[in-house]
KETOR-269773 format. One record per atom (N, C-alpha, C): residue in one letter; x, y, z. Coordinates in steps of 0.001 Angstrom, whole numbers, padded with zeros to 6 digits. Example, Ala and Ser with C-alpha at 12.3 -4.5 7.8 and 13.67 -1.06 7.14 Angstrom:
2
res/c1/c2/c3
a/013190/-005690/007800 $
a/012300/-004500/007800 $
a/013200/-003300/007800 $
s/012850/-002250/007080 $
s/013670/-001060/007140 $
s/012900/000030/007870 $
! end
This chain:
198
res/c1/c2/c3
m/013470/039440/031480 $
m/014579/039966/030681 $
m/014252/041373/030234 $
g/015258/042288/030309 $
g/015031/043676/029961 $
g/014898/043875/028470 $
k/014425/045036/028104 $
k/014317/045368/026688 $
k/015702/045473/026090 $
a/015769/045251/024806 $
a/017062/045348/024128 $
a/017516/046789/024115 $
g/018785/046991/024379 $
g/019377/048314/024259 $
g/019870/048503/022841 $
t/020781/049432/022633 $
t/021299/049656/021291 $
t/022102/048450/020842 $
k/022035/048175/019537 $
k/022792/047090/018900 $
k/022529/045738/019546 $
g/021294/045490/019966 $
g/020938/044182/020473 $
g/021400/043862/021874 $
v/021965/044830/022583 $
v/022410/044609/023964 $
v/021220/044833/024885 $
s/020992/043913/025808 $
s/019861/044076/026725 $
s/020054/045314/027587 $
r/018959/045839/028081 $
r/019025/047030/028934 $
r/019895/046775/030165 $
a/019712/045611/030795 $
a/020498/045307/032002 $
a/021985/045255/031686 $
d/022341/044620/030572 $
d/023756/044546/030184 $
d/024303/045922/029838 $
r/023497/046719/029139 $
r/023940/048076/028775 $
r/024144/048907/030034 $
e/023236/048807/031000 $
e/023395/049558/032242 $
e/024679/049144/032959 $
r/024940/047831/032998 $
r/026180/047359/033638 $
r/027404/047933/032928 $
q/027377/047948/031613 $
q/028504/048496/030851 $
q/028712/049976/031158 $
i/027627/050719/031223 $
i/027726/052154/031512 $
i/028276/052362/032922 $
v/027772/051593/033883 $
v/028247/051739/035264 $
v/029711/051327/035365 $
d/030129/050291/034639 $
d/031549/049901/034633 $
d/032425/051089/034250 $
v/032044/051750/033158 $
v/032807/052905/032683 $
v/032728/054048/033690 $
a/031527/054300/034201 $
a/031336/055424/035128 $
a/032095/055226/036437 $
v/032149/053997/036946 $
v/032918/053744/038166 $
v/034372/054145/037952 $
e/034938/053762/036822 $
e/036321/054144/036545 $
e/036464/055652/036410 $
e/035534/056292/035706 $
e/035599/057744/035538 $
e/035490/058475/036880 $
f/034498/058099/037697 $
f/034349/058743/039008 $
f/035540/058411/039911 $
g/036049/057211/039800 $
g/037203/056823/040608 $
g/038452/057589/040235 $
r/038649/057814/038962 $
r/039846/058545/038493 $
r/039750/060044/038724 $
h/038582/060606/038448 $
h/038465/062065/038394 $
h/037614/062685/039497 $
g/036944/061852/040307 $
g/036059/062403/041325 $
g/034749/062860/040714 $
y/033756/062980/041566 $
y/032428/063368/041086 $
y/032478/064677/040297 $
a/033168/065665/040839 $
a/033184/066986/040211 $
a/033875/066979/038848 $
g/034787/066044/038626 $
g/035553/066030/037394 $
g/034987/065169/036286 $
v/033781/064642/036483 $
v/033191/063729/035496 $
v/031968/064368/034846 $
s/031858/064182/033544 $
s/030666/064626/032820 $
s/029980/063415/032207 $
v/028680/063520/032030 $
v/027923/062453/031376 $
v/028420/062274/029954 $
t/028819/063363/029313 $
t/029354/063300/027951 $
t/030580/062405/027895 $
a/031481/062561/028863 $
a/032712/061757/028884 $
a/032392/060283/029105 $
v/031441/060000/029991 $
v/031055/058612/030245 $
v/030444/058008/028987 $
a/029550/058735/028344 $
a/028904/058238/027122 $
a/029938/057969/026036 $
r/030865/058893/025872 $
r/031910/058730/024849 $
r/032714/057472/025114 $
r/033152/057283/026353 $
r/033950/056096/026695 $
r/033158/054813/026570 $
a/031858/054872/026830 $
a/031013/053684/026721 $
a/030595/053402/025282 $
g/030873/054352/024387 $
g/030518/054171/022978 $
g/029029/054285/022707 $
i/028363/055128/023500 $
i/026925/055331/023320 $
i/026629/056821/023334 $
s/025359/057159/023134 $
s/024992/058575/023113 $
s/024713/059092/024523 $
k/024922/060374/024694 $
k/024612/061017/025975 $
k/023124/060871/026327 $
p/022193/061065/025359 $
p/020777/060874/025692 $
p/020451/059464/026198 $
l/021200/058453/025709 $
l/020954/057100/026184 $
l/021319/056981/027669 $
v/022429/057596/028071 $
v/022806/057580/029489 $
v/021703/058235/030321 $
y/021226/059379/029847 $
y/020157/060061/030576 $
y/018881/059221/030612 $
s/018604/058468/029545 $
s/017384/057651/029534 $
s/017454/056536/030570 $
y/018660/056087/030902 $
y/018828/055034/031900 $
y/018941/055578/033319 $
f/019610/056708/033476 $
f/019961/057183/034823 $
f/019412/058566/035176 $
d/018691/059194/034281 $
d/018040/060493/034487 $
d/018995/061679/034551 $
a/020073/061554/035319 $
a/020993/062676/035510 $
a/022351/062141/035965 $
k/023317/063022/036053 $
k/024634/062628/036546 $
k/024525/062037/037948 $
d/023683/062628/038792 $
d/023512/062103/040152 $
d/022953/060684/040138 $
g/022059/060392/039206 $
g/021513/059053/039092 $
g/022573/058049/038682 $
l/023458/058462/037791 $
l/024565/057605/037370 $
l/025534/057386/038527 $
y/025829/058446/039260 $
y/026722/058323/040410 $
y/026099/057428/041482 $
l/024797/057564/041692 $
l/024101/056714/042656 $
l/024262/055242/042279 $
a/024111/054909/041010 $
a/024267/053517/040576 $
a/025686/053018/040858 $
c/026669/053888/040666 $
c/028059/053523/040946 $
c/028277/053319/042439 $
v/027756/054221/043255 $
v/027893/054119/044711 $
v/027224/052852/045221 $
q/026058/052532/044681 $
q/025368/051315/045113 $
q/026183/050071/044771 $
r/026799/050071/043597 $
r/027603/048908/043227 $
r/028817/048762/044139 $
v/029608/049839/044279 $
v/030852/049710/045046 $
v/030578/049628/046535 $
g/029541/050321/047004 $
g/029208/050261/048426 $
g/028823/048854/048840 $
a/027977/048207/048040 $
a/027582/046832/048347 $
a/028782/045896/048301 $
l/029662/046097/047344 $
l/030862/045264/047217 $
l/031724/045365/048469 $
l/031969/046586/048938 $
l/032833/046795/050099 $
l/032180/046327/051395 $
v/030908/046615/051562 $
v/030205/046174/052775 $
v/030161/044645/052834 $
d/029856/044007/051714 $
d/029821/042540/051687 $
d/031187/041948/052009 $
a/032248/042580/051496 $
a/033602/042081/051757 $
a/033925/042142/053244 $
v/033648/043279/053865 $
v/033956/043435/055293 $
v/033067/042526/056134 $
a/031790/042434/055770 $
a/030873/041574/056523 $
a/031304/040112/056452 $
g/031916/039719/055353 $
g/032353/038336/055199 $
g/033633/037996/055927 $
a/034340/039002/056417 $
a/035639/038782/057079 $
a/035459/038613/058575 $
r/034703/037606/058982 $
r/034382/037446/060408 $
r/034933/036172/061015 $
a/035741/035449/060276 $
a/036225/034159/060776 $
a/036982/034298/062092 $
r/037743/035365/062228 $
r/038515/035559/063458 $
r/038061/036820/064191 $
s/036780/037096/064133 $
s/036227/038290/064766 $
s/036604/038359/066235 $
g/037048/039542/066664 $
g/037436/039737/068054 $
g/038882/039397/068334 $
s/039626/038998/067295 $
s/041043/038683/067471 $
s/041878/039658/066653 $
t/043173/039684/066916 $
t/044044/040569/066139 $
t/044070/040137/064672 $
g/043817/038843/064406 $
g/043764/038370/063034 $
g/042601/038937/062248 $
h/041578/039425/062957 $
h/040405/039979/062284 $
h/040772/041225/061477 $
a/041700/042023/061971 $
a/042114/043224/061229 $
a/042700/042831/059878 $
l/043567/041825/059885 $
l/044164/041376/058627 $
l/043114/040734/057728 $
d/042189/039968/058297 $
d/041108/039376/057506 $
d/040299/040464/056807 $
t/040013/041534/057543 $
t/039223/042632/056979 $
t/039977/043326/055862 $
l/041250/043626/056096 $
l/042051/044256/055049 $
l/042152/043352/053818 $
s/042384/042069/054037 $
s/042490/041129/052913 $
s/041201/041091/052104 $
a/040064/041109/052801 $
a/038771/041105/052111 $
a/038589/042373/051289 $
l/038995/043511/051852 $
l/038914/044768/051106 $
l/039835/044740/049896 $
f/041047/044219/050070 $
f/041981/044152/048941 $
f/041416/043300/047814 $
t/040836/042170/048164 $
t/040266/041283/047152 $
t/039118/041969/046417 $
a/038256/042668/047169 $
a/037135/043379/046551 $
a/037625/044475/045616 $
v/038616/045237/046067 $
v/039106/046351/045262 $
v/039932/045856/044077 $
e/040540/044700/044205 $
e/041250/044143/043050 $
e/040245/043806/041939 $
q/039046/043379/042324 $
q/037986/043102/041346 $
q/037437/044386/040743 $
c/037433/045451/041520 $
c/036858/046733/041095 $
c/037799/047834/041588 $
p/038881/048105/040828 $
p/039970/048967/041307 $
p/039581/050365/041788 $
y/038443/050880/041333 $
y/038082/052242/041730 $
y/036999/052282/042800 $
a/036681/051123/043377 $
a/035593/051055/044355 $
a/035816/052000/045532 $
w/037002/051919/046128 $
w/037271/052742/047312 $
w/037216/054224/046985 $
s/037844/054616/045878 $
s/037895/056043/045554 $
s/036534/056599/045162 $
v/035638/055770/044626 $
v/034282/056249/044336 $
v/033535/056513/045642 $
l/033571/055555/046564 $
l/032824/055720/047810 $
l/033445/056779/048717 $
y/034761/056920/048648 $
y/035439/057883/049523 $
y/035957/059095/048744 $
d/035228/059480/047727 $
d/035488/060732/047010 $
d/035469/061858/048047 $
p/036502/062715/048071 $
p/036516/063779/049084 $
p/035424/064824/048904 $
a/034834/064902/047726 $
a/033801/065915/047505 $
a/032621/065339/046732 $
p/031927/064347/047316 $
p/030765/063784/046616 $
p/029581/064741/046734 $
p/028538/064516/045954 $
p/027330/065337/046142 $
p/026629/064879/047427 $
w/026472/065759/048392 $
w/025873/065340/049663 $
w/024362/065437/049652 $
a/023792/066139/048678 $
a/022339/066259/048606 $
a/021758/065110/047789 $
g/020491/064829/048016 $
g/019783/063861/047195 $
g/020109/062415/047524 $
a/019597/061524/046681 $
a/019732/060088/046910 $
a/021186/059628/046846 $
a/021971/060217/045958 $
a/023381/059820/045836 $
a/024145/060155/047113 $
g/023954/061348/047632 $
g/024616/061742/048870 $
g/024196/060882/050045 $
e/022903/060555/050094 $
e/022405/059699/051180 $
e/023013/058300/051084 $
a/023158/057790/049869 $
a/023758/056458/049688 $
a/025213/056459/050135 $
v/025959/057507/049788 $
v/027358/057620/050218 $
v/027428/057583/051740 $
r/026595/058398/052388 $
r/026578/058443/053863 $
r/026263/057078/054456 $
q/025248/056419/053917 $
q/024828/055128/054481 $
q/025909/054064/054343 $
y/026539/053972/053182 $
y/027586/052965/053012 $
y/028805/053279/053872 $
r/029178/054545/053945 $
r/030318/054912/054796 $
r/030007/054618/056267 $
e/028796/054958/056686 $
e/028400/054701/058075 $
e/028395/053211/058375 $
r/027908/052409/057428 $
r/027876/050953/057647 $
r/029286/050405/057806 $
l/030196/050840/056955 $
l/031581/050383/057066 $
l/032214/050857/058375 $
a/031935/052099/058754 $
a/032478/052627/060012 $
a/031921/051855/061209 $
e/030632/051522/061158 $
e/030023/050761/062257 $
e/030657/049379/062386 $
m/030912/048733/061264 $
m/031529/047407/061319 $
m/032952/047505/061862 $
g/033673/048557/061469 $
g/035019/048759/062000 $
g/034998/049005/063498 $
a/034055/049827/063938 $
a/033937/050120/065373 $
a/033574/048866/066163 $
a/032695/048049/065597 $
a/032299/046815/066286 $
a/033482/045859/066400 $
g/034287/045776/065350 $
g/035468/044912/065402 $
g/036471/045388/066430 $
a/036697/046698/066482 $
a/037621/047253/067473 $
a/037103/047019/068881 $
a/035785/047184/069081 $
a/035195/046971/070398 $
a/035338/045520/070838 $
r/035109/044573/069925 $
r/035238/043153/070278 $
r/036674/042816/070667 $
l/037627/043406/069968 $
l/039038/043159/070274 $
l/039374/043641/071688 $
l/038925/044851/072030 $
l/039216/045399/073356 $
l/038446/044653/074443 $
d/037201/044311/074161 $
d/036406/043562/075139 $
d/037063/042221/075449 $
r/037541/041573/074416 $
r/038189/040269/074587 $
r/039451/040389/075452 $
a/040131/041538/075336 $
a/041344/041769/076124 $
a/041031/042339/077505 $
g/039736/042553/077803 $
g/039344/043048/079118 $
g/039452/044555/079273 $
h/039461/045295/078179 $
h/039545/046761/078224 $
h/038159/047358/078006 $
a/037635/047971/079049 $
a/036274/048508/078982 $
a/036222/050027/078879 $
d/037355/050694/078937 $
d/037376/052159/078908 $
d/036795/052650/077578 $
p/035704/053414/077609 $
p/035090/053878/076357 $
p/036024/054760/075522 $
l/036927/055467/076190 $
l/037876/056282/075424 $
l/038879/055409/074680 $
d/039251/054269/075260 $
d/040096/053321/074535 $
d/039379/052843/073279 $
h/038104/052526/073427 $
h/037304/052057/072292 $
h/037243/053133/071207 $
q/036996/054351/071643 $
q/036905/055464/070697 $
q/038221/055675/069961 $
l/039326/055650/070708 $
l/040631/055885/070101 $
l/041014/054771/069138 $
l/040806/053512/069545 $
l/041156/052407/068652 $
l/040322/052460/067376 $
n/039060/052815/067496 $
n/038225/052941/066301 $
n/038764/054030/065380 $
e/039144/055173/065943 $
e/039712/056254/065116 $
e/040988/055783/064416 $
i/041844/055102/065171 $
i/043098/054594/064588 $
i/042785/053646/063435 $
w/041826/052745/063652 $
w/041468/051773/062608 $
w/040935/052462/061361 $
q/039999/053408/061544 $
q/039386/054081/060390 $
q/040455/054815/059559 $
y/041342/055540/060242 $
y/042375/056281/059515 $
y/043403/055344/058891 $
t/043682/054237/059566 $
t/044638/053275/059028 $
t/044127/052663/057733 $
v/042875/052231/057729 $
v/042307/051636/056517 $
v/042341/052640/055371 $
t/041954/053871/055644 $
t/041973/054910/054610 $
t/043383/055128/054083 $
a/044353/055194/054989 $
a/045745/055405/054570 $
a/046256/054235/053736 $
v/045930/053021/054137 $
v/046366/051838/053394 $
v/045755/051830/051997 $
m/044473/052133/051891 $
m/043814/052120/050584 $
m/044351/053231/049685 $
r/044649/054377/050261 $
r/045239/055465/049452 $
r/046645/055100/048988 $
w/047408/054464/049870 $
w/048758/054047/049497 $
w/048687/053046/048354 $
w/047750/052113/048450 $
w/047615/051105/047395 $
w/047235/051750/046065 $
a/046370/052770/046108 $
a/045979/053475/044879 $
a/047191/054106/044205 $
e/048184/054494/045005 $
e/049405/055088/044455 $
e/050406/054033/044013 $
h/050149/052764/044352 $
h/051031/051647/043993 $
h/050190/050524/043373 $
p/049556/050797/042233 $
p/048621/049821/041652 $
p/049279/048541/041168 $
e/050603/048524/041105 $
e/051293/047298/040701 $
e/051234/046220/041791 $
q/050854/046609/042999 $
q/050753/045666/044107 $
q/049455/044856/043977 $
s/049549/043550/044043 $
s/048352/042706/043990 $
s/047674/042687/045364 $
a/046452/042167/045384 $
a/045749/042020/046663 $
a/046537/041114/047601 $
a/047089/040026/047055 $
a/047871/039101/047887 $
a/049118/039778/048430 $
a/049786/040575/047597 $
a/050992/041280/048046 $
a/050653/042290/049132 $
m/049516/042966/048985 $
m/049107/043926/050008 $
m/048795/043220/051319 $
a/048136/042072/051242 $
a/047825/041318/052463 $
a/049105/040872/053158 $
e/050071/040399/052371 $
e/051356/039979/052947 $
e/052081/041161/053580 $
r/052060/042290/052901 $
r/052731/043484/053423 $
r/052102/043912/054747 $
c/050786/043950/054792 $
c/050095/044346/056023 $
c/050326/043343/057146 $
a/050390/042067/056794 $
a/050677/041046/057814 $
a/052053/041284/058415 $
r/053043/041601/057580 $
r/054407/041897/058085 $
r/054383/043099/059002 $
l/053666/044150/058588 $
l/053647/045374/059389 $
l/052909/045162/060707 $
l/051784/044451/060663 $
l/051054/044190/061909 $
l/051858/043327/062851 $
t/052601/042369/062308 $
t/053455/041522/063141 $
t/054558/042365/063780 $
a/055168/043243/062968 $
a/056239/044108/063491 $
a/055710/045043/064577 $
l/054533/045610/064346 $
l/053950/046526/065330 $
l/053573/045793/066604 $
g/053189/044511/066468 $
g/052816/043724/067628 $
g/053997/043157/068373 $
g/055194/043382/067838 $
g/056399/042895/068488 $
g/056632/041418/068293 $
g/055885/040826/067306 $
g/056018/039394/067043 $
g/057186/039048/066166 $
! end
């Protein structure tokens, strides 16, 4: 068990509380628009306490990236029930929606258009994005392989379409936060069915 933080809160619990606030701050305002002072104020603690836990703004951002990156990677990795089928795309989107419904700013933290690319935080962003991209590419490849399409350019194009589609869907959802994860899954199912001519 960690040492007690301020007002009898354990260090681990205090860190979780700070990261909860910071994820929302980074998600709303982007890395460049967030200050440690603002996070401390919203968390109801002192700025020096944040620094004592995370060393610097980059350390705080790294903790946020690790939380949301693991959440998103685990969600996509778990959506394998229909791997290699057209249903796998919907399974993956549904898993992402469920994860982001639990942590509404997860996607925007990991896909901040201007994160710090240097240091441990930048490396973590790259690694989580690459892992998600690799899983998307593998899913697209399995779908084409199953259909007997071996052209590498087909694989490349479908992967590009998938990556941009997921990004567009997540951005659209951020602009329509009244939509639940279930509603988003239903909407995407309708659109995929329509696009498939079903």
